[in-house]
TORMILO-66122 format. One record per residue (C-alpha): residue number from 1; x negated, y negated, z negated; residue in one letter. Coordinates in nm, 3 decimals. Example, Ala and Ser with C-alpha at 12.3 -4.5 7.8 and 13.67 -1.06 7.14 Angstrom:
residues 2
i=1&x=-1.230&y=0.450&z=-0.780&aa=A
i=2&x=-1.367&y=0.106&z=-0.714&aa=S
end
This chain:
residues 356
i=1&x=3.239&y=-3.314&z=2.045&aa=M
i=2&x=2.971&y=-3.434&z=2.303&aa=N
i=3&x=2.906&y=-3.278&z=2.639&aa=G
i=4&x=2.615&y=-3.128&z=2.484&aa=V
i=5&x=2.759&y=-2.979&z=2.189&aa=D
i=6&x=3.040&y=-2.812&z=2.359&aa=A
i=7&x=2.897&y=-2.606&z=2.566&aa=P
i=8&x=2.647&y=-2.493&z=2.264&aa=L
i=9&x=2.931&y=-2.437&z=2.057&aa=G
i=10&x=3.094&y=-2.238&z=2.325&aa=L
i=11&x=2.784&y=-2.045&z=2.377&aa=A
i=12&x=2.743&y=-1.941&z=2.029&aa=L
i=13&x=3.131&y=-1.810&z=2.012&aa=R
i=14&x=3.071&y=-1.613&z=2.364&aa=L
i=15&x=2.741&y=-1.458&z=2.240&aa=A
i=16&x=2.877&y=-1.339&z=1.954&aa=R
i=17&x=3.136&y=-1.172&z=2.096&aa=R
i=18&x=2.917&y=-0.994&z=2.338&aa=E
i=19&x=2.703&y=-0.872&z=2.060&aa=L
i=20&x=3.000&y=-0.736&z=1.866&aa=R
i=21&x=3.006&y=-0.467&z=2.193&aa=G
i=22&x=2.703&y=-0.314&z=2.063&aa=G
i=23&x=2.333&y=-0.314&z=2.113&aa=L
i=24&x=2.309&y=-0.089&z=2.386&aa=K
i=25&x=2.005&y=-0.160&z=2.588&aa=G
i=26&x=1.849&y=-0.362&z=2.283&aa=F
i=27&x=1.761&y=-0.098&z=2.094&aa=R
i=28&x=1.396&y=-0.044&z=2.252&aa=V
i=29&x=1.402&y=-0.424&z=2.228&aa=F
i=30&x=1.430&y=-0.421&z=1.869&aa=I
i=31&x=1.205&y=-0.108&z=1.803&aa=A
i=32&x=0.929&y=-0.261&z=1.990&aa=C
i=33&x=0.940&y=-0.599&z=1.798&aa=L
i=34&x=0.977&y=-0.417&z=1.488&aa=A
i=35&x=0.712&y=-0.161&z=1.508&aa=L
i=36&x=0.456&y=-0.466&z=1.611&aa=G
i=37&x=0.534&y=-0.725&z=1.337&aa=V
i=38&x=0.558&y=-0.393&z=1.107&aa=A
i=39&x=0.193&y=-0.299&z=1.190&aa=A
i=40&x=0.095&y=-0.670&z=1.143&aa=I
i=41&x=0.244&y=-0.728&z=0.832&aa=A
i=42&x=0.182&y=-0.423&z=0.681&aa=G
i=43&x=-0.191&y=-0.443&z=0.754&aa=V
i=44&x=-0.180&y=-0.804&z=0.579&aa=G
i=45&x=0.050&y=-0.681&z=0.260&aa=S
i=46&x=-0.202&y=-0.386&z=0.198&aa=V
i=47&x=-0.523&y=-0.607&z=0.247&aa=S
i=48&x=-0.377&y=-0.840&z=0.010&aa=A
i=49&x=-0.251&y=-0.611&z=-0.246&aa=A
i=50&x=-0.605&y=-0.441&z=-0.254&aa=L
i=51&x=-0.780&y=-0.768&z=-0.291&aa=T
i=52&x=-0.520&y=-0.886&z=-0.560&aa=R
i=53&x=-0.592&y=-0.538&z=-0.726&aa=G
i=54&x=-0.986&y=-0.604&z=-0.725&aa=L
i=55&x=-0.924&y=-0.950&z=-0.847&aa=A
i=56&x=-0.685&y=-0.871&z=-1.189&aa=Q
i=57&x=-0.935&y=-0.550&z=-1.266&aa=G
i=58&x=-1.228&y=-0.743&z=-1.240&aa=G
i=59&x=-1.364&y=-0.679&z=-1.552&aa=Q
i=60&x=-1.314&y=-0.323&z=-1.578&aa=D
i=61&x=-1.446&y=-0.283&z=-1.201&aa=I
i=62&x=-1.743&y=-0.488&z=-1.308&aa=L
i=63&x=-1.789&y=-0.345&z=-1.628&aa=G
i=64&x=-1.804&y=-0.723&z=-1.776&aa=G
i=65&x=-1.729&y=-1.058&z=-1.714&aa=D
i=66&x=-2.100&y=-1.118&z=-1.548&aa=V
i=67&x=-2.333&y=-0.867&z=-1.425&aa=A
i=68&x=-2.701&y=-0.900&z=-1.320&aa=L
i=69&x=-2.896&y=-0.645&z=-1.141&aa=R
i=70&x=-3.291&y=-0.632&z=-1.147&aa=L
i=71&x=-3.478&y=-0.380&z=-0.886&aa=I
i=72&x=-3.801&y=-0.219&z=-1.023&aa=H
i=73&x=-3.830&y=-0.413&z=-1.359&aa=R
i=74&x=-3.631&y=-0.464&z=-1.668&aa=E
i=75&x=-3.559&y=-0.818&z=-1.833&aa=A
i=76&x=-3.837&y=-0.973&z=-1.999&aa=S
i=77&x=-3.781&y=-1.044&z=-2.385&aa=A
i=78&x=-3.706&y=-1.425&z=-2.329&aa=E
i=79&x=-3.453&y=-1.322&z=-2.048&aa=E
i=80&x=-3.294&y=-1.054&z=-2.270&aa=L
i=81&x=-3.250&y=-1.296&z=-2.551&aa=A
i=82&x=-3.102&y=-1.575&z=-2.353&aa=Y
i=83&x=-2.824&y=-1.348&z=-2.211&aa=I
i=84&x=-2.783&y=-1.169&z=-2.534&aa=S
i=85&x=-2.718&y=-1.479&z=-2.731&aa=E
i=86&x=-2.371&y=-1.483&z=-2.853&aa=G
i=87&x=-2.249&y=-1.206&z=-2.621&aa=K
i=88&x=-2.222&y=-0.844&z=-2.590&aa=A
i=89&x=-2.460&y=-0.660&z=-2.368&aa=V
i=90&x=-2.487&y=-0.322&z=-2.194&aa=S
i=91&x=-2.785&y=-0.198&z=-2.054&aa=V
i=92&x=-2.779&y=0.074&z=-1.812&aa=S
i=93&x=-3.046&y=0.196&z=-1.558&aa=A
i=94&x=-2.945&y=0.355&z=-1.213&aa=E
i=95&x=-3.166&y=0.554&z=-0.941&aa=M
i=96&x=-3.137&y=0.868&z=-0.715&aa=R
i=97&x=-3.265&y=1.191&z=-0.822&aa=A
i=98&x=-3.269&y=1.542&z=-0.778&aa=M
i=99&x=-3.082&y=1.753&z=-1.021&aa=A
i=100&x=-3.155&y=2.123&z=-1.035&aa=R
i=101&x=-2.975&y=2.443&z=-1.204&aa=S
i=102&x=-3.214&y=2.583&z=-1.480&aa=A
i=103&x=-3.035&y=2.938&z=-1.420&aa=G
i=104&x=-2.834&y=2.901&z=-1.728&aa=E
i=105&x=-2.450&y=2.897&z=-1.730&aa=G
i=106&x=-2.433&y=2.947&z=-1.331&aa=R
i=107&x=-2.109&y=3.016&z=-1.183&aa=A
i=108&x=-1.991&y=3.088&z=-0.843&aa=R
i=109&x=-1.832&y=2.851&z=-0.599&aa=G
i=110&x=-1.477&y=2.876&z=-0.466&aa=T
i=111&x=-1.539&y=3.091&z=-0.206&aa=N
i=112&x=-1.737&y=3.323&z=-0.426&aa=G
i=113&x=-2.084&y=3.227&z=-0.325&aa=S
i=114&x=-2.352&y=3.082&z=-0.567&aa=E
i=115&x=-2.413&y=2.684&z=-0.583&aa=G
i=116&x=-2.730&y=2.551&z=-0.357&aa=R
i=117&x=-2.923&y=2.513&z=-0.697&aa=G
i=118&x=-3.037&y=2.143&z=-0.624&aa=Q
i=119&x=-2.838&y=1.815&z=-0.478&aa=T
i=120&x=-2.909&y=1.485&z=-0.477&aa=L
i=121&x=-2.718&y=1.277&z=-0.760&aa=V
i=122&x=-2.650&y=0.919&z=-0.867&aa=E
i=123&x=-2.821&y=0.915&z=-1.177&aa=L
i=124&x=-2.708&y=0.644&z=-1.439&aa=K
i=125&x=-2.851&y=0.606&z=-1.784&aa=A
i=126&x=-2.603&y=0.416&z=-2.047&aa=V
i=127&x=-2.689&y=0.247&z=-2.349&aa=D
i=128&x=-2.450&y=0.346&z=-2.675&aa=G
i=129&x=-2.216&y=0.018&z=-2.599&aa=V
i=130&x=-2.119&y=0.114&z=-2.268&aa=Y
i=131&x=-1.853&y=0.064&z=-2.114&aa=P
i=132&x=-1.789&y=-0.273&z=-2.245&aa=L
i=133&x=-1.457&y=-0.275&z=-2.036&aa=Y
i=134&x=-1.201&y=-0.011&z=-1.934&aa=G
i=135&x=-1.200&y=0.345&z=-2.073&aa=E
i=136&x=-1.436&y=0.637&z=-2.012&aa=M
i=137&x=-1.249&y=0.981&z=-1.961&aa=A
i=138&x=-1.402&y=1.304&z=-1.994&aa=L
i=139&x=-1.278&y=1.668&z=-1.938&aa=E
i=140&x=-1.279&y=1.825&z=-2.196&aa=P
i=141&x=-1.209&y=1.502&z=-2.371&aa=A
i=142&x=-1.471&y=1.374&z=-2.626&aa=M
i=143&x=-1.636&y=1.048&z=-2.703&aa=P
i=144&x=-1.916&y=0.930&z=-2.458&aa=L
i=145&x=-2.200&y=0.902&z=-2.731&aa=A
i=146&x=-2.115&y=1.257&z=-2.836&aa=E
i=147&x=-2.116&y=1.378&z=-2.494&aa=A
i=148&x=-2.474&y=1.226&z=-2.433&aa=L
i=149&x=-2.633&y=1.301&z=-2.773&aa=A
i=150&x=-2.910&y=1.510&z=-2.847&aa=I
i=151&x=-2.798&y=1.843&z=-2.951&aa=R
i=152&x=-3.052&y=2.155&z=-3.043&aa=D
i=153&x=-3.310&y=1.926&z=-2.898&aa=G
i=154&x=-3.159&y=1.901&z=-2.572&aa=R
i=155&x=-2.989&y=1.592&z=-2.462&aa=P
i=156&x=-2.608&y=1.569&z=-2.301&aa=G
i=157&x=-2.516&y=1.519&z=-1.949&aa=V
i=158&x=-2.166&y=1.458&z=-1.771&aa=I
i=159&x=-2.150&y=1.473&z=-1.409&aa=V
i=160&x=-1.881&y=1.426&z=-1.146&aa=E
i=161&x=-1.642&y=1.760&z=-1.090&aa=P
i=162&x=-1.799&y=1.832&z=-0.753&aa=N
i=163&x=-2.155&y=1.861&z=-0.877&aa=L
i=164&x=-2.058&y=2.198&z=-1.071&aa=L
i=165&x=-1.987&y=2.365&z=-0.713&aa=S
i=166&x=-2.306&y=2.206&z=-0.560&aa=R
i=167&x=-2.550&y=2.369&z=-0.847&aa=L
i=168&x=-2.311&y=2.652&z=-0.921&aa=G
i=169&x=-2.302&y=2.539&z=-1.319&aa=V
i=170&x=-2.030&y=2.542&z=-1.563&aa=N
i=171&x=-1.955&y=2.290&z=-1.842&aa=V
i=172&x=-2.219&y=2.445&z=-2.139&aa=G
i=173&x=-2.488&y=2.490&z=-1.849&aa=G
i=174&x=-2.816&y=2.389&z=-1.798&aa=V
i=175&x=-2.963&y=2.155&z=-1.548&aa=I
i=176&x=-3.295&y=1.983&z=-1.487&aa=R
i=177&x=-3.311&y=1.635&z=-1.374&aa=I
i=178&x=-3.712&y=1.538&z=-1.348&aa=G
i=179&x=-3.880&y=1.678&z=-1.598&aa=E
i=180&x=-3.615&y=1.698&z=-1.845&aa=E
i=181&x=-3.355&y=1.958&z=-1.929&aa=T
i=182&x=-3.010&y=1.876&z=-1.995&aa=F
i=183&x=-2.681&y=2.052&z=-2.139&aa=E
i=184&x=-2.380&y=1.993&z=-1.915&aa=L
i=185&x=-2.113&y=1.900&z=-2.154&aa=R
i=186&x=-1.842&y=1.751&z=-1.975&aa=A
i=187&x=-1.753&y=1.654&z=-1.638&aa=T
i=188&x=-1.624&y=1.279&z=-1.560&aa=I
i=189&x=-1.263&y=1.215&z=-1.512&aa=A
i=190&x=-1.271&y=0.832&z=-1.484&aa=H
i=191&x=-1.574&y=0.599&z=-1.461&aa=E
i=192&x=-1.404&y=0.261&z=-1.496&aa=P
i=193&x=-1.688&y=0.067&z=-1.306&aa=D
i=194&x=-1.771&y=0.314&z=-1.062&aa=R
i=195&x=-1.620&y=0.109&z=-0.766&aa=V
i=196&x=-1.841&y=-0.174&z=-0.809&aa=S
i=197&x=-2.168&y=0.069&z=-0.746&aa=D
i=198&x=-2.069&y=0.063&z=-0.384&aa=G
i=199&x=-2.190&y=0.338&z=-0.157&aa=F
i=200&x=-2.295&y=0.666&z=-0.343&aa=A
i=201&x=-2.519&y=0.962&z=-0.164&aa=L
i=202&x=-2.428&y=1.192&z=-0.416&aa=G
i=203&x=-2.220&y=1.266&z=-0.710&aa=P
i=204&x=-2.255&y=1.061&z=-1.029&aa=R
i=205&x=-2.469&y=1.197&z=-1.337&aa=A
i=206&x=-2.489&y=1.043&z=-1.656&aa=M
i=207&x=-2.704&y=1.034&z=-1.952&aa=I
i=208&x=-2.824&y=0.839&z=-2.237&aa=A
i=209&x=-3.085&y=0.540&z=-2.158&aa=R
i=210&x=-3.311&y=0.727&z=-2.448&aa=E
i=211&x=-3.326&y=1.021&z=-2.226&aa=A
i=212&x=-3.427&y=0.844&z=-1.918&aa=L
i=213&x=-3.814&y=0.850&z=-1.999&aa=A
i=214&x=-3.804&y=1.218&z=-2.068&aa=G
i=215&x=-3.751&y=1.265&z=-1.724&aa=T
i=216&x=-4.062&y=1.109&z=-1.591&aa=G
i=217&x=-3.834&y=0.934&z=-1.288&aa=L
i=218&x=-3.950&y=0.603&z=-1.392&aa=V
i=219&x=-4.301&y=0.515&z=-1.258&aa=Q
i=220&x=-4.441&y=0.231&z=-1.084&aa=P
i=221&x=-4.276&y=0.180&z=-0.760&aa=G
i=222&x=-3.962&y=0.391&z=-0.857&aa=S
i=223&x=-3.648&y=0.259&z=-0.691&aa=L
i=224&x=-3.462&y=0.177&z=-1.012&aa=V
i=225&x=-3.202&y=-0.076&z=-1.084&aa=Q
i=226&x=-3.115&y=-0.220&z=-1.400&aa=Y
i=227&x=-2.765&y=-0.367&z=-1.483&aa=Q
i=228&x=-2.712&y=-0.579&z=-1.753&aa=Y
i=229&x=-2.316&y=-0.602&z=-1.815&aa=R
i=230&x=-2.214&y=-0.897&z=-2.026&aa=I
i=231&x=-1.876&y=-0.970&z=-2.214&aa=A
i=232&x=-1.877&y=-1.329&z=-2.252&aa=L
i=233&x=-1.716&y=-1.512&z=-2.556&aa=P
i=234&x=-1.355&y=-1.574&z=-2.529&aa=A
i=235&x=-1.405&y=-1.938&z=-2.507&aa=N
i=236&x=-1.605&y=-1.926&z=-2.179&aa=I
i=237&x=-1.413&y=-1.665&z=-1.984&aa=R
i=238&x=-1.217&y=-1.894&z=-1.730&aa=A
i=239&x=-1.353&y=-1.891&z=-1.386&aa=P
i=240&x=-1.519&y=-2.260&z=-1.376&aa=E
i=241&x=-1.693&y=-2.153&z=-1.716&aa=D
i=242&x=-1.845&y=-1.797&z=-1.562&aa=I
i=243&x=-1.968&y=-2.047&z=-1.279&aa=A
i=244&x=-2.113&y=-2.288&z=-1.509&aa=A
i=245&x=-2.262&y=-2.044&z=-1.744&aa=W
i=246&x=-2.429&y=-1.841&z=-1.420&aa=T
i=247&x=-2.548&y=-2.155&z=-1.285&aa=A
i=248&x=-2.729&y=-2.259&z=-1.606&aa=A
i=249&x=-2.870&y=-1.921&z=-1.585&aa=L
i=250&x=-3.048&y=-1.971&z=-1.254&aa=N
i=251&x=-3.148&y=-2.263&z=-1.347&aa=E
i=252&x=-3.306&y=-2.148&z=-1.673&aa=R
i=253&x=-3.461&y=-1.858&z=-1.489&aa=F
i=254&x=-3.519&y=-1.953&z=-1.095&aa=P
i=255&x=-3.790&y=-1.687&z=-1.025&aa=D
i=256&x=-3.584&y=-1.414&z=-1.218&aa=A
i=257&x=-3.485&y=-1.253&z=-0.893&aa=G
i=258&x=-3.157&y=-1.088&z=-1.012&aa=W
i=259&x=-2.842&y=-1.051&z=-0.843&aa=R
i=260&x=-2.561&y=-1.234&z=-1.016&aa=V
i=261&x=-2.211&y=-1.106&z=-0.988&aa=T
i=262&x=-1.894&y=-1.227&z=-1.171&aa=D
i=263&x=-1.550&y=-1.055&z=-1.251&aa=R
i=264&x=-1.399&y=-1.285&z=-0.939&aa=S
i=265&x=-1.549&y=-1.069&z=-0.719&aa=D
i=266&x=-1.662&y=-0.790&z=-0.857&aa=S
i=267&x=-1.705&y=-0.548&z=-0.573&aa=A
i=268&x=-1.775&y=-0.766&z=-0.307&aa=P
i=269&x=-1.906&y=-0.457&z=-0.093&aa=G
i=270&x=-1.531&y=-0.305&z=-0.117&aa=V
i=271&x=-1.386&y=-0.697&z=-0.063&aa=R
i=272&x=-1.585&y=-0.703&z=0.269&aa=R
i=273&x=-1.505&y=-0.338&z=0.378&aa=F
i=274&x=-1.134&y=-0.408&z=0.311&aa=V
i=275&x=-1.165&y=-0.767&z=0.498&aa=E
i=276&x=-1.301&y=-0.583&z=0.814&aa=R
i=277&x=-1.055&y=-0.313&z=0.816&aa=V
i=278&x=-0.804&y=-0.533&z=0.774&aa=A
i=279&x=-0.932&y=-0.737&z=1.078&aa=L
i=280&x=-0.966&y=-0.433&z=1.280&aa=F
i=281&x=-0.632&y=-0.310&z=1.213&aa=L
i=282&x=-0.445&y=-0.659&z=1.257&aa=S
i=283&x=-0.605&y=-0.659&z=1.590&aa=L
i=284&x=-0.468&y=-0.320&z=1.679&aa=V
i=285&x=-0.136&y=-0.408&z=1.562&aa=G
i=286&x=-0.125&y=-0.732&z=1.774&aa=L
i=287&x=-0.240&y=-0.527&z=2.080&aa=T
i=288&x=0.048&y=-0.273&z=2.037&aa=A
i=289&x=0.283&y=-0.593&z=2.000&aa=L
i=290&x=0.139&y=-0.744&z=2.310&aa=V
i=291&x=0.209&y=-0.396&z=2.486&aa=V
i=292&x=0.533&y=-0.371&z=2.321&aa=G
i=293&x=0.613&y=-0.687&z=2.535&aa=G
i=294&x=0.642&y=-0.497&z=2.846&aa=V
i=295&x=0.916&y=-0.292&z=2.687&aa=G
i=296&x=1.087&y=-0.594&z=2.545&aa=V
i=297&x=1.078&y=-0.768&z=2.882&aa=A
i=298&x=1.197&y=-0.425&z=3.054&aa=N
i=299&x=1.497&y=-0.401&z=2.798&aa=A
i=300&x=1.568&y=-0.777&z=2.868&aa=V
i=301&x=1.589&y=-0.704&z=3.224&aa=K
i=302&x=1.776&y=-0.406&z=3.193&aa=S
i=303&x=2.051&y=-0.563&z=2.988&aa=Y
i=304&x=2.086&y=-0.846&z=3.213&aa=L
i=305&x=2.153&y=-0.617&z=3.516&aa=D
i=306&x=2.392&y=-0.425&z=3.308&aa=G
i=307&x=2.600&y=-0.766&z=3.267&aa=K
i=308&x=2.605&y=-0.846&z=3.622&aa=R
i=309&x=2.968&y=-0.839&z=3.626&aa=E
i=310&x=3.038&y=-1.017&z=3.356&aa=V
i=311&x=2.816&y=-1.316&z=3.461&aa=I
i=312&x=2.992&y=-1.274&z=3.814&aa=A
i=313&x=3.321&y=-1.348&z=3.593&aa=T
i=314&x=3.185&y=-1.640&z=3.376&aa=F
i=315&x=3.073&y=-1.794&z=3.734&aa=K
i=316&x=3.435&y=-1.735&z=3.886&aa=C
i=317&x=3.579&y=-1.930&z=3.578&aa=L
i=318&x=3.381&y=-2.186&z=3.670&aa=G
i=319&x=3.097&y=-2.181&z=3.369&aa=A
i=320&x=2.787&y=-2.377&z=3.461&aa=P
i=321&x=2.451&y=-2.182&z=3.461&aa=G
i=322&x=2.321&y=-2.394&z=3.176&aa=A
i=323&x=2.602&y=-2.225&z=2.975&aa=L
i=324&x=2.543&y=-1.886&z=3.087&aa=I
i=325&x=2.183&y=-1.886&z=3.046&aa=F
i=326&x=2.263&y=-2.037&z=2.678&aa=R
i=327&x=2.487&y=-1.710&z=2.625&aa=I
i=328&x=2.221&y=-1.455&z=2.694&aa=Y
i=329&x=1.927&y=-1.671&z=2.565&aa=L
i=330&x=2.131&y=-1.684&z=2.201&aa=I
i=331&x=2.178&y=-1.305&z=2.197&aa=Q
i=332&x=1.815&y=-1.247&z=2.279&aa=V
i=333&x=1.664&y=-1.479&z=2.002&aa=L
i=334&x=1.939&y=-1.333&z=1.765&aa=A
i=335&x=1.803&y=-0.947&z=1.860&aa=L
i=336&x=1.442&y=-1.079&z=1.861&aa=A
i=337&x=1.502&y=-1.235&z=1.467&aa=A
i=338&x=1.658&y=-0.908&z=1.408&aa=A
i=339&x=1.344&y=-0.703&z=1.493&aa=G
i=340&x=1.108&y=-0.938&z=1.331&aa=I
i=341&x=1.297&y=-0.937&z=1.008&aa=A
i=342&x=1.284&y=-0.559&z=1.004&aa=I
i=343&x=0.925&y=-0.562&z=1.084&aa=G
i=344&x=0.869&y=-0.781&z=0.798&aa=L
i=345&x=1.055&y=-0.572&z=0.580&aa=A
i=346&x=0.856&y=-0.249&z=0.679&aa=I
i=347&x=0.541&y=-0.470&z=0.611&aa=G
i=348&x=0.661&y=-0.590&z=0.289&aa=M
i=349&x=0.722&y=-0.227&z=0.171&aa=A
i=350&x=0.385&y=-0.088&z=0.284&aa=A
i=351&x=0.203&y=-0.151&z=-0.054&aa=P
i=352&x=0.481&y=0.039&z=-0.219&aa=F
i=353&x=0.456&y=0.335&z=0.009&aa=I
i=354&x=0.117&y=0.364&z=0.006&aa=V
i=355&x=0.128&y=0.374&z=-0.387&aa=D
i=356&x=0.378&y=0.629&z=-0.385&aa=A
end
């Protein structure tokens, strides 16, 4: 064994023996490292899990393989014929409107007072094939077509539950949207493509597309968004095939003015929000780790101060300074590795903890 290996092997043995004496003085050291690393790793793990979930559920979140959004106008006959050729297409119109209680089926809120009688809603008018992907869940359970159908001359509407207390109505009551009166048939338990709509100013109200004209809300200049959700044939659902199809679509109609989204990035607004929050929290975690470095330095200093007698004994026995340095460097590195491993383990478990 050469002159370099001998002190290193001896340093490893002596460091291991000292660590057997316990971690007194190093608990703060390990805690600072573990918490800082856990914060950074946890943010990264949760962010990756959310982004992966958006990608895996892209079809359901988007409501199709590709979605086209037009503002103020519907697709022309030529455009609609092109996107419908050999494909399933669901057409919906979305806008903001005021919903008012019509006075029938009024209910009291949770505090015993009546609702306000009117509120802003995110109105969505859907066709008979909606949704192309995912399941629409209603309470009480019923088919979507039945909930929105005209019954006794009155079209149906379904709403998110919090709209009931705002308007002071119950299921079976009557509300007005624009110039049309609707019967409230059910509440929305799950809307598969709600996330892709992004920021909402009010609760959802959903009606049949045929009933939208009766509201009188669609006028020249009305801020209406027309969504065309497309289910592509199975042979062109690969990411590269979808990209080629959308490129051909934009080349065929360069002045259409529509916004094209595909299932690989089904909710870009949500994705950007997650990325920004992850970046901010990562910086917070990094700051905590840097601040924790003060605790690490103090813990190491305190530990070495307590080892003065041991170090003096080593010196009396003829141990060179390099050997003593290696003994305590190995201990610090070993405990640092343990703290980092604990932090990484907590960070890896973060998505499961959040899910639970």
